[in-house]
C-alpha positions as CSV (number, residue, x, y, z in Angstrom):
1,M,-18.2,2.4,-14.6
2,N,-21.1,0.1,-15.4
3,Y,-18.8,-2.9,-15.4
4,S,-17.4,-2.0,-11.9
5,F,-20.9,-1.6,-10.5
6,Q,-22.0,-5.0,-11.9
7,V,-19.0,-6.6,-10.3
8,M,-19.7,-5.0,-7.0
9,I,-23.4,-6.2,-7.0
10,L,-22.3,-9.7,-7.9
11,S,-19.8,-9.8,-5.1
12,F,-22.4,-8.6,-2.6
13,C,-24.8,-11.3,-3.7
14,C,-22.2,-14.0,-3.3
15,V,-21.3,-12.8,0.2
16,F,-25.0,-12.6,1.2
17,M,-25.6,-16.1,0.0
18,L,-22.8,-17.4,2.2
19,F,-24.6,-16.2,5.3
20,L,-28.0,-17.6,4.3
21,P,-29.0,-20.6,6.5
22,T,-28.6,-23.8,4.6
23,E,-31.1,-26.7,4.7
24,A,-28.9,-28.5,7.2
25,S,-28.8,-25.5,9.6
26,E,-32.5,-25.3,9.6
27,I,-32.9,-28.7,11.2
28,K,-33.5,-28.2,14.9
29,E,-32.4,-31.0,17.3
30,L,-34.3,-31.3,20.6
31,S,-33.1,-33.0,23.7
32,F,-35.4,-35.7,25.0
33,K,-36.7,-33.6,27.8
34,E,-37.6,-30.8,25.3
35,A,-39.2,-33.3,23.0
36,I,-41.3,-34.8,25.8
37,Q,-42.4,-31.4,26.9
38,R,-43.5,-30.5,23.4
39,G,-45.2,-33.9,23.0
40,V,-47.4,-33.1,26.1
41,E,-48.3,-29.7,24.6
42,K,-48.8,-30.8,20.9
43,N,-49.8,-34.5,21.0
44,Y,-53.0,-34.9,18.8
45,D,-55.0,-37.0,21.4
46,L,-54.2,-34.6,24.2
47,Q,-55.1,-31.6,22.0
48,N,-58.5,-33.2,21.4
49,I,-59.1,-33.4,25.1
50,R,-58.0,-29.8,25.6
51,N,-60.3,-28.7,22.8
52,S,-63.3,-30.4,24.4
53,I,-62.4,-28.7,27.7
54,T,-62.2,-25.3,26.0
55,E,-65.6,-26.0,24.4
56,L,-67.2,-26.9,27.8
57,E,-65.7,-23.7,29.4
58,R,-67.2,-21.7,26.5
59,N,-70.6,-23.3,27.0
60,L,-70.5,-22.3,30.7
61,K,-69.7,-18.7,29.7
62,I,-72.7,-18.8,27.4
63,L,-75.0,-19.9,30.2
64,D,-73.7,-17.3,32.5
65,A,-74.3,-14.6,29.8
66,S,-77.8,-15.9,29.3
67,E,-78.6,-15.1,33.0
68,S,-77.3,-11.6,32.9
69,L,-79.5,-8.6,31.8
70,Q,-81.2,-9.4,28.5
71,T,-82.8,-6.5,26.6
72,D,-84.6,-6.6,23.3
73,L,-85.8,-3.6,21.4
74,S,-88.4,-3.8,18.5
75,V,-89.3,-0.8,16.4
76,T,-92.0,-1.1,13.7
77,P,-92.8,1.8,11.5
78,I,-96.2,1.4,9.6
79,W,-97.4,3.3,6.6
80,Y,-101.1,3.3,5.5
81,F,-102.0,4.2,1.9
82,G,-105.6,5.4,1.0
83,Y,-108.5,7.1,2.7
84,K,-109.8,6.1,6.0
85,E,-113.4,5.0,5.6
86,E,-114.8,7.3,8.3
87,D,-113.2,10.3,6.6
88,I,-115.2,9.8,3.3
89,E,-118.7,11.4,3.3
90,E,-121.6,9.7,1.7
91,G,-121.8,10.1,-2.1
92,E,-118.4,11.9,-2.2
93,V,-115.8,10.7,-4.7
94,P,-112.5,10.3,-3.0
95,E,-109.5,12.1,-4.5
96,I,-105.9,11.9,-3.9
97,G,-105.0,14.4,-1.2
98,D,-103.3,14.8,2.2
99,K,-105.2,12.0,3.8
100,S,-104.2,9.4,1.2
101,F,-101.1,8.7,3.4
102,T,-100.9,7.9,7.1
103,S,-97.9,6.9,9.3
104,A,-97.9,4.9,12.5
105,A,-95.4,3.2,14.8
106,R,-95.1,0.5,17.3
107,V,-92.2,0.3,19.8
108,N,-91.6,-2.7,22.2
109,L,-88.8,-2.9,24.8
110,K,-88.3,-6.1,26.8
111,S,-85.8,-6.8,29.6
112,S,-85.2,-9.8,31.9
113,R,-82.6,-10.8,34.4
114,K,-82.1,-13.6,36.9
115,I,-81.4,-12.1,40.3
116,I,-80.6,-15.0,42.5
117,G,-81.6,-18.7,42.7
118,N,-84.9,-19.0,40.8
119,I,-86.1,-15.4,41.2
120,N,-86.5,-13.6,37.9
121,L,-87.1,-10.0,37.2
122,S,-88.7,-8.9,33.9
123,S,-90.1,-5.7,32.4
124,E,-91.9,-4.8,29.2
125,F,-92.5,-1.4,27.7
126,T,-94.9,-1.0,24.7
127,W,-95.9,2.2,22.9
128,E,-98.2,2.2,19.8
129,S,-99.5,5.2,17.9
130,E,-102.1,4.8,15.2
131,D,-101.4,8.2,13.6
132,L,-98.2,10.0,14.1
133,N,-99.5,13.0,12.2
134,Q,-102.2,13.6,14.8
135,Q,-100.1,13.3,18.0
136,G,-101.3,15.6,20.6
137,D,-99.9,16.6,24.0
138,L,-97.8,14.6,26.4
139,E,-100.8,13.2,28.2
140,E,-102.1,11.7,24.9
141,I,-98.7,10.1,24.3
142,L,-98.6,8.7,27.8
143,S,-102.0,7.2,27.3
144,Q,-100.6,5.1,24.5
145,I,-97.9,3.5,26.7
146,N,-98.3,0.1,28.3
147,A,-95.6,-1.0,30.7
148,N,-95.2,-3.6,33.5
149,L,-92.6,-4.8,36.0
150,K,-92.8,-8.3,37.2
151,L,-91.0,-10.4,39.8
152,E,-91.4,-14.2,39.7
153,K,-90.3,-17.0,42.1
154,N,-90.9,-20.7,42.2
155,I,-92.2,-21.6,45.7
156,Y,-92.7,-25.4,45.4
157,P,-91.0,-27.6,44.6
158,N,-87.6,-26.0,45.1
159,S,-86.3,-27.5,41.8
160,W,-83.5,-26.3,39.6
161,T,-84.0,-24.1,36.5
162,E,-83.1,-25.4,33.1
163,N,-80.0,-23.2,33.1
164,E,-78.9,-24.6,36.4
165,K,-79.4,-28.2,35.2
166,Q,-77.3,-27.5,32.1
167,A,-74.6,-25.7,34.1
168,Y,-74.4,-28.7,36.5
169,S,-74.1,-31.2,33.6
170,I,-71.4,-29.0,31.9
171,K,-69.4,-28.6,35.1
172,N,-69.6,-32.4,35.7
173,N,-68.3,-33.1,32.2
174,L,-65.6,-30.5,32.6
175,Q,-64.4,-32.1,35.8
176,K,-64.4,-35.5,34.1
177,R,-62.4,-34.1,31.2
178,L,-59.9,-32.5,33.5
179,E,-59.4,-35.7,35.3
180,E,-58.9,-37.5,32.0
181,L,-56.4,-34.9,30.8
182,R,-54.3,-35.3,33.9
183,W,-54.3,-39.1,33.5
184,E,-53.7,-39.1,29.8
185,E,-50.8,-36.6,30.0
186,M,-48.9,-39.0,32.2
187,E,-49.9,-42.0,30.0
188,K,-48.5,-40.2,27.0
189,Q,-45.2,-39.3,28.7
190,I,-44.7,-43.0,29.6
191,E,-45.5,-43.9,26.0
192,F,-42.9,-41.3,24.8
193,I,-40.3,-42.8,27.1
194,R,-41.0,-46.4,25.9
195,D,-40.8,-45.5,22.3
196,Y,-37.6,-43.4,22.9
197,L,-35.9,-46.3,24.6
198,N,-37.1,-48.7,21.9
199,I,-35.5,-46.5,19.2
200,I,-32.2,-46.6,21.1
201,R,-32.3,-50.4,21.1
202,L,-33.1,-50.5,17.4
203,Q,-30.1,-48.2,16.7
204,E,-27.8,-50.6,18.6
205,Q,-29.3,-53.6,16.8
206,F,-28.9,-51.8,13.4
207,E,-25.2,-51.2,14.2
208,I,-24.7,-54.9,15.0
209,A,-26.5,-55.9,11.9
210,G,-24.1,-53.7,9.9
211,E,-21.1,-55.3,11.6
212,R,-22.4,-58.8,10.8
213,V,-22.7,-57.8,7.1
214,K,-19.0,-56.7,7.1
215,L,-18.0,-59.9,8.9
216,A,-20.0,-62.1,6.4
217,E,-18.3,-60.2,3.5
218,E,-14.9,-60.9,5.1
219,E,-15.8,-64.5,5.5
220,L,-16.9,-64.9,1.9
221,S,-13.7,-63.2,0.7
222,R,-11.6,-65.5,2.9
223,V,-13.4,-68.6,1.5
224,R,-12.8,-67.5,-2.1
225,K,-9.1,-67.0,-1.5
226,K,-9.0,-70.5,-0.1
227,I,-10.7,-71.8,-3.3
228,E,-8.1,-69.9,-5.4
229,L,-5.3,-71.7,-3.4
230,E,-7.3,-74.9,-3.7
231,E,-7.7,-75.1,0.1
232,G,-11.5,-74.9,0.1
233,G,-14.6,-76.2,-1.7
234,Y,-17.4,-74.5,-3.5
235,Q,-19.8,-75.8,-0.8
236,Q,-18.2,-73.4,1.7
237,E,-18.5,-70.6,-0.8
238,T,-22.3,-71.2,-1.1
239,E,-22.7,-71.3,2.6
240,A,-20.8,-68.1,3.0
241,Q,-22.9,-66.4,0.3
242,I,-26.1,-67.5,2.0
243,A,-24.8,-66.2,5.3
244,L,-24.0,-62.9,3.7
245,E,-27.5,-62.6,2.1
246,D,-29.1,-63.4,5.5
247,A,-27.0,-60.7,7.2
248,R,-27.9,-58.2,4.5
249,N,-31.6,-59.1,4.9
250,Q,-31.3,-58.5,8.6
251,L,-29.6,-55.2,8.1
252,F,-32.4,-54.1,5.6
253,N,-35.1,-55.2,8.1
254,Q,-33.4,-53.4,11.0
255,E,-33.0,-50.2,9.0
256,K,-36.7,-50.2,8.0
257,N,-37.8,-50.9,11.6
258,L,-35.6,-48.0,12.9
259,S,-36.8,-45.6,10.2
260,R,-40.5,-46.5,10.9
261,A,-40.0,-46.1,14.7
262,K,-38.5,-42.7,14.3
263,K,-41.3,-41.5,12.1
264,Q,-43.9,-42.9,14.5
265,F,-42.1,-41.1,17.4
266,S,-42.2,-37.8,15.5
267,L,-45.9,-38.2,14.7
268,L,-46.7,-39.1,18.3
269,L,-45.0,-36.0,19.6
270,N,-46.3,-34.0,16.7
271,L,-42.9,-32.6,16.0
272,P,-42.8,-29.9,13.2
273,E,-40.9,-30.7,9.9
274,G,-37.2,-30.1,10.3
275,T,-37.1,-31.0,14.0
276,T,-35.4,-34.1,15.2
277,T,-34.5,-35.7,18.6
278,K,-31.2,-36.8,19.7
279,F,-31.5,-40.5,20.8
280,E,-29.1,-41.4,23.6
281,R,-29.7,-43.4,26.7
282,N,-27.4,-41.8,29.2
283,V,-29.2,-38.5,29.6
284,D,-29.8,-36.9,33.1
285,F,-33.5,-36.8,32.6
286,I,-33.9,-40.5,32.2
287,Q,-31.2,-41.4,34.7
288,G,-33.0,-39.3,37.4
289,L,-36.3,-40.9,36.6
290,F,-34.7,-44.3,36.6
291,S,-33.4,-43.7,40.1
292,R,-36.8,-42.6,41.3
293,M,-38.3,-45.9,40.1
294,D,-35.5,-47.9,41.5
295,T,-36.1,-46.5,45.0
296,M,-39.9,-46.7,44.9
297,D,-41.0,-49.0,47.6
298,I,-43.9,-51.3,46.8
299,D,-45.4,-53.3,49.6
300,Y,-46.4,-56.6,47.8
301,E,-47.2,-58.3,51.2
302,N,-49.9,-55.7,51.8
303,Q,-51.2,-55.9,48.2
304,K,-54.9,-55.8,49.1
305,N,-54.7,-52.4,50.8
306,L,-52.6,-51.2,47.9
307,V,-55.2,-52.2,45.4
308,E,-57.9,-50.4,47.4
309,E,-55.9,-47.2,47.4
310,I,-55.4,-47.5,43.7
311,L,-59.2,-47.7,43.2
312,E,-59.7,-44.6,45.2
313,N,-57.3,-42.6,43.1
314,N,-58.1,-44.0,39.6
315,Y,-59.6,-41.4,37.3
316,Q,-62.0,-43.9,35.7
317,V,-63.6,-44.6,39.1
318,K,-63.7,-40.9,39.8
319,T,-65.4,-40.1,36.5
320,S,-67.8,-43.0,36.9
321,Q,-68.8,-41.7,40.4
322,L,-69.4,-38.3,38.9
323,E,-71.7,-39.8,36.2
324,K,-73.6,-41.7,39.0
325,E,-74.1,-38.4,40.9
326,E,-75.5,-36.8,37.8
327,L,-77.9,-39.6,37.3
328,I,-79.1,-39.2,40.9
329,K,-79.7,-35.5,40.2
330,E,-81.6,-36.3,37.1
331,L,-83.9,-38.6,39.1
332,E,-84.5,-35.8,41.6
333,W,-85.4,-33.4,38.8
334,T,-87.7,-36.0,37.2
335,E,-89.5,-36.5,40.6
336,D,-89.9,-32.7,41.0
337,E,-91.6,-32.6,37.6
338,G,-94.4,-34.8,38.8
339,K,-95.1,-32.7,41.9
340,P,-97.7,-29.9,42.1
341,T,-96.1,-26.5,41.4
342,V,-96.7,-23.2,43.1
343,N,-95.3,-20.0,41.6
344,L,-95.5,-16.5,43.2
345,S,-95.3,-13.4,41.1
346,G,-95.9,-9.7,41.7
347,G,-95.3,-6.4,40.1
348,H,-96.6,-3.1,38.8
349,Q,-98.6,-2.3,35.6
350,F,-98.3,1.3,34.3
351,P,-99.7,3.7,35.3
352,S,-101.1,2.6,38.7
353,N,-102.0,-1.1,39.1
354,W,-100.0,-3.2,41.6
355,F,-100.6,-6.9,41.6
356,V,-99.7,-10.2,43.4
357,M,-100.5,-13.5,41.8
358,V,-100.2,-17.1,43.0
359,N,-100.2,-19.8,40.3
360,F,-101.0,-23.4,41.3
361,S,-100.8,-26.3,38.9
362,V,-101.0,-30.1,39.1
363,K,-101.0,-32.9,36.7
364,L,-104.2,-34.9,37.1
365,A,-103.5,-37.6,34.5
366,D,-100.5,-38.3,32.3
367,G,-101.1,-41.9,31.2
368,G,-98.3,-43.2,33.6
369,L,-95.6,-41.1,31.9
370,Q,-94.2,-39.8,35.2
371,E,-93.9,-43.2,36.7
372,L,-92.2,-44.6,33.6
373,E,-89.7,-41.8,33.5
374,E,-88.8,-42.2,37.2
375,E,-88.3,-46.0,36.7
376,Q,-86.0,-45.3,33.7
377,K,-83.9,-42.9,35.8
378,Q,-83.7,-45.5,38.7
379,E,-82.7,-48.2,36.2
380,N,-80.0,-46.0,34.8
381,I,-78.6,-45.6,38.4
382,R,-78.6,-49.3,39.0
383,Q,-76.8,-50.0,35.7
384,K,-74.2,-47.4,36.5
385,E,-73.6,-49.0,39.9
386,I,-73.1,-52.4,38.2
387,A,-70.7,-50.7,35.7
388,I,-68.7,-49.2,38.5
389,A,-68.4,-52.5,40.3
390,Y,-67.3,-54.2,37.1
391,L,-64.8,-51.4,36.4
392,K,-63.3,-51.9,39.9
393,E,-62.8,-55.6,39.3
394,Q,-61.1,-54.8,36.0
395,L,-58.8,-52.3,37.6
396,K,-58.0,-54.8,40.4
397,L,-56.9,-57.3,37.7
398,E,-54.9,-54.6,35.9
399,A,-53.2,-53.6,39.1
400,E,-52.3,-57.2,40.0
401,Q,-51.1,-57.7,36.5
402,L,-48.8,-54.7,36.7
403,M,-47.4,-55.8,40.1
404,D,-46.9,-59.4,38.8
405,Q,-45.2,-58.0,35.7
406,D,-43.0,-55.9,37.9
407,Q,-41.8,-58.9,39.8
408,Y,-41.3,-60.9,36.6
409,N,-39.4,-58.1,34.9
410,Q,-37.0,-58.0,37.9
411,L,-36.4,-61.7,37.7
412,N,-35.9,-61.5,33.9
413,L,-33.5,-58.6,34.3
414,D,-31.5,-60.6,36.9
415,N,-31.4,-63.6,34.5
416,Q,-30.2,-61.4,31.6
417,L,-27.5,-59.9,33.7
418,L,-26.3,-63.4,34.6
419,A,-26.4,-64.4,30.9
420,L,-24.3,-61.3,30.2
421,E,-21.8,-62.1,32.9
422,K,-21.5,-65.6,31.5
423,E,-21.0,-64.3,28.0
424,E,-18.3,-61.9,29.3
425,D,-16.4,-64.8,30.9
426,K,-16.7,-66.7,27.6
427,A,-15.4,-63.6,25.6
428,E,-12.5,-63.3,28.0
429,I,-11.5,-66.9,27.4
430,M,-11.9,-66.6,23.6
431,E,-9.8,-63.5,23.6
432,K,-6.9,-65.4,25.1
433,Q,-7.4,-68.2,22.6
434,Y,-7.4,-65.7,19.7
435,Q,-4.2,-64.1,21.0
436,Q,-2.6,-67.6,21.2
437,G,-3.8,-68.4,17.7
438,A,-6.2,-71.2,18.8
439,I,-9.2,-69.6,17.1
440,S,-9.6,-67.5,13.9
441,E,-10.2,-63.8,13.8
442,T,-13.7,-64.4,12.4
443,Q,-14.6,-66.6,15.4
444,W,-13.3,-63.9,17.8
445,K,-15.3,-61.1,16.0
446,N,-18.4,-63.3,16.1
447,E,-18.0,-63.7,19.8
448,M,-17.7,-59.9,20.3
449,L,-20.9,-59.4,18.4
450,N,-22.6,-62.1,20.5
451,L,-21.4,-60.2,23.6
452,K,-22.9,-57.0,22.3
453,E,-26.2,-58.7,21.6
454,K,-26.2,-60.0,25.2
455,E,-25.6,-56.4,26.4
456,I,-28.6,-55.2,24.3
457,N,-30.7,-58.0,25.7
458,A,-29.8,-56.9,29.3
459,K,-30.5,-53.3,28.4
460,Q,-33.8,-54.2,26.9
461,A,-34.8,-56.2,30.0
462,E,-33.9,-53.2,32.0
463,D,-36.1,-50.9,29.8
464,E,-39.0,-53.3,30.1
465,W,-38.7,-53.2,33.9
466,F,-38.3,-49.4,33.9
467,V,-41.4,-48.7,31.7
468,N,-43.6,-51.2,33.5
469,R,-42.4,-49.6,36.8
470,L,-43.5,-46.2,35.5
471,Q,-46.9,-47.6,34.5
472,L,-47.3,-49.1,38.0
473,A,-46.1,-45.9,39.7
474,H,-48.7,-43.9,37.6
475,F,-51.4,-46.5,38.4
476,I,-50.9,-46.3,42.2
477,G,-50.7,-42.5,42.1
478,F,-46.9,-42.2,42.8
479,L,-46.4,-39.9,39.8
480,Q,-48.2,-36.6,40.1
481,G,-48.4,-34.1,37.2
482,K,-45.8,-34.1,34.6
483,I,-42.8,-36.4,34.8
């Protein structure tokens, strides 16, 4: 019975292990579109920008919370040990008794709230008793209460509060970060596409390098057979060995380049361990994007107006303008600090006093501090204007470079296609020669590899045109949001 039970348990474990996922089945393969979507969500640089946006939004919430109702309660119990001096008669020896211990208390309640603009409402309630043991009636308790209600407003100058200044600065930074995130998301997607296409080219070059190694091995074997038949020399063998080692070195180099590029791609997209991407060129996502770039009309004859439009939409110009606006605000705030101030306040003090108060203050002398601070703010604005003008000139050059590169890439692609067409004609002729026995099999195979390399060169030229066209489209605002 025990033996049968053991056999049954063993059989169950074996069947269970058959259904366990193996290491190979745990590897998840993503399409390129899925990979690029994940890259936008998980890329380290983009995550840093999003984290800074989250932090700015949190700071705004903190400021909003600080302007809501704030209430602080303070309760302080007090115990006195020993006799009160007035309770001891002259010549009497104090003894420990009921009056050797006295209790008291102090209670303080404060509240404040910003109502609207720079109008603040505050109240304070204080109750203090010197001896809780001798509390009398309600009237006596009320006499120990001090309370007030106060309403304050800044009349002149109509400047911003510190909270409003901080909120303005945070909102400005938040807007800049959001502009940066939108721009960088598109930049990263173009980078993903560039690296993806580069890996495909490296795969093709690796395959050709492997075929060249096989061809070199065949050539060395053929030369050695000739030597055995005394139809060849050792010089030919040495040359064939050198050619084989060169081919193996190329294969090793291509393998390492391909492996490194794939690791870099996974790191760039922040892919989890066990996740891979299928690298193939003819996917609908890339073909559709390629068609969009091919049909994008760029008016090179009206290049000046195009550059001006680019400058208006560029995120760096937008963020620089936001920074300039903030500097102008800081100058206004600094000028307000040097003006006389008038504050109006009014309220009620418990039990019956109403009051209205006007506070007027002016700086009579500050050693020239106010003037120096205003000059500093004005200089900051001038420097920012210079920086914006310089940035626009840089962007103009960048735009012109992208447009010049686009035209060059088109010419280079046409040239590579012509070279490929010429190589195809050459391959067609050599195929006939090979079939007629005019050339060797090695020569024919070498020509086929040369043709494949020309095809790769043409594809690479097309990739360069495509990626640069994407960068240009992004730069002029043709691409909006995610690709």
